[in-house]
N, C-alpha and C positions, 0 to 999 in steps of 0.2 A: 240624058243620064249625066250626072255630075261626075267630075274627075275623082278618081280614087286616090287616097293617101295611104301611107303605110307606116308601120312602126318597126323598131328593131326586134320586137317580140313576135313578128310575123303576123300581125293583124292588119286587115285592111279596113278603111273607113270611107264611107260614102256619105257626104253631107246632103241632107234633104231638108232645106229650111233651117230651123233651129235644132233639128234632130240629126242624128247620124246613125247609119246602119253599120254594124261591125261584124266581121267574120274573120276566119283565118285564111291565109294566102294559099295558093296552089302549092307553093314550095313547102309550107308547113304541113298540109295534109299529105303530101307525098312522103315527107320524112316520117310522119306518124304511122302510115300504113292504114289498113282498114279500121275505120272508126266504129266502135261498138257501143259507146255510151257517152252521153253528154249530160252534165249537171249545169243547168242554166240559173242565172240570178233571179231574185224575186222582182217582179214589177213594183215600182215605187221606191226601190232601194237607191239611196244617194251613194255615189261612188266618187273616188278621187282618181286622178290620172295615175296609172301605174299599179293600181290595186288589182290583185287577183280576184276575179269575180265569177269565173266559170271554170269548169274542168271538162276536158275532152279526153276520153280513154280510147286507146286503139289496141290492136293485138300486140303491139310492140311496147307501149308505154302510156302513162297518164301525163297530161300536161295542163298547166294552168293557162287560162285565157285572161288577159289583162284589159282593164279599161284604158283605152288610149287617150281619153279625155275625161274631164270631171263633169258630173251631171247626175241626172236621175234616169234610171231604167224605165222606159215607157212601154216597151213591148219585148217579148221574147218569141223566138221561133219554135212554137210548140211542136211543129212537124218533126223536129230533130229528135224528140223524145221517142217517138215511134219508129223513126227511120234515120238513125244517126249517119247512115251511109250517104245521105244527101251531101254531107260535108265533103266526102271524097268525089262524088259525082259532079257537084256544082258548088265548089268552094266560094266562088265570088258571085253566086246567084242565089238559088233557092236554099243553099246551105249556110245562109247568114245565121248569126247567133242571137243578137239582141240589138235594140235601138236605144240610144241615149239622147235625152234632151240635154244639150250642152249648156253648162253654166257659163262657159266662155267660148262661143262659137269660133272666135278667131284662133283658138288653140288648134283647130283642125288644119288651118293653113300652114301651121308650123311643122306638120308632119312631113315625112319624105314623099316626094312624087315618085312616079313609076321608075324613072331613070335612076333616081337616088336609091330606091329600094333594090333595083337590079344590081347596082354597083355594090351595095351593102352585102347582098347575098353572095355575090362573086368574091368579095373580100373575105368571107367566112369559109370559103371552100378550101 
């Protein structure tokens, strides 16, 4: 399994060849509370880094999910439509949101590593 990278918007990114799997962090799902709905992007959609491309709704709030890298959506996790609670139960596993074929794979390396993300979260407390 490859190393995870993180964004300041609380997404995680796991590179897998020229594609990357994206989800929200455990910190994000904890802050949201029980997730009740997910609106996923269309497969084939071209996205830019930082663009809001999905929505996650919980009993507390609705929140955008952003594209951490530029590229094309190549897959979405359809299981989340029927069972959005997967995000709470397995945020960094089966609760992933979508996969992006990166237009610039090197952009993934520029994201925060686990220690950097932990320091960022701590600084926000």
